[in-house]
N, C-alpha and C positions, 0 to 999 in steps of 0.2 A: 595290618593283615598278616605280617610275617610272624606274629605271635600265635597264630592259629594254624591248625592243620586238620585235614579231613579225619573225622572220627572223634575229635575233641568234644567233651561235654563241658559247656560253659553256662554261666548265668548272665542274663542280660535284662534290660528293662524295655518293655514295649513302649515305643515312642510314637507310633502311628498305626492306624487301621485303615485298610483299603478293601474294596470288594474282593480282591485277589489274594489278600494275605495281610500279614502284620510286620512292621519294621521293628527291629530290636536293636537297641544300642548295646554293644558289647564292651565298649570303652569310649573315652572321649572322642577318639578319631575313627572308630570302627563301628559300622552298622551292618546288619544282615537282614535277610527277609525270610520269614516263615511263610511259604506258599500255602494257600488255603487247603491244598491236598495233604499237607504235612502237619496239620493242626491236630487231628485225631483220626482214629479209624472210623469209617462210616462217612455219611454224608454231612457236609457242613454247608448250611444255607447262608448263615451270617457269621462272619468272623467275630463280631462283637458278642455273640452268644458264648464264646469261649475265652476271649481275651479282652482286656481293658487297658487303655493307655495308663502308664505308670506301674503296671503290674510286673513283678519280677518273675522271670521264667527260666527254667533250666532246659537248655536245648542242646541238640547234637549238631555238629558241623557236618553237612552233607557234601558240600562242594565249595571250592574257592576259585574264583576267576580273577586272578591278579591283573590281567590285562584290562578287564572291564571294571575292576574294583568292587566285585560283588561276592557276597558270602551267602550261600543257601543254608538255611537252618531247618531243623525238624523238632517239633514238640512231640509228634507221634512216635518217633523213634525212642522216646523216653518212656513210653507206655507199654504195658503188656499187650501182646496181640490177643484179640478176643478169640474164644473157641469157636470153631466152625465145624459143624457136623460134616463128615466126609462120607461119600457114597462108598459102598464096599468095592473091593478091587475089581469085581467082575464088570462093573459099570452097568449099563442098561441091559435088562433081561427081556428078550422078545416076548410078546404077549402069549404066543403058543406055549412057551416054556413055563409061564406063570399060571396057566389054566389047570385047575384041579381035575381029577378024573370025573367027579360028579358034574362039574361045569361042562366038560366035554360031552357028556351024555345029553345035556340040554340042547346042544347044537345038533346032535344026531336026530333027536326027536323032530326038530323043525325040518331037517333034511328029508326025513321019511314022510312027513305030512305034505311037503311041498307039491309032490306029484298029484296027490289027491285034490289039493286046492286048485291047481291049474285045470284039471279035468272038470271040476265043479264050476269054475268060472267060465269055461267054454260052453257050457250047456245053456 
């Protein structure tokens, strides 16, 4: 473990697949885990859809816990982040601000007719 530090990019071999991630052998005496959330951007239902035992992978070292003897790895950190459309800086615009002048007139027409409809319904 002393040969590795956080941020290193290393190549390893997938040695095991579990529902929560994949184990990767970095050397004869060092193994790390790629957690399912670090496999790729987006949702991963089954680790086997992305990795196979025996596959060589280039990963980034995220965390080293020398006390527990664990190394956390990321395959996702080696990928380009997908483009996400961002909302404009104003955020949400209230409905009243989005109504066109023509739309606003439609509401006035209903308001003007309401009184007549009420009188008619009372007869």
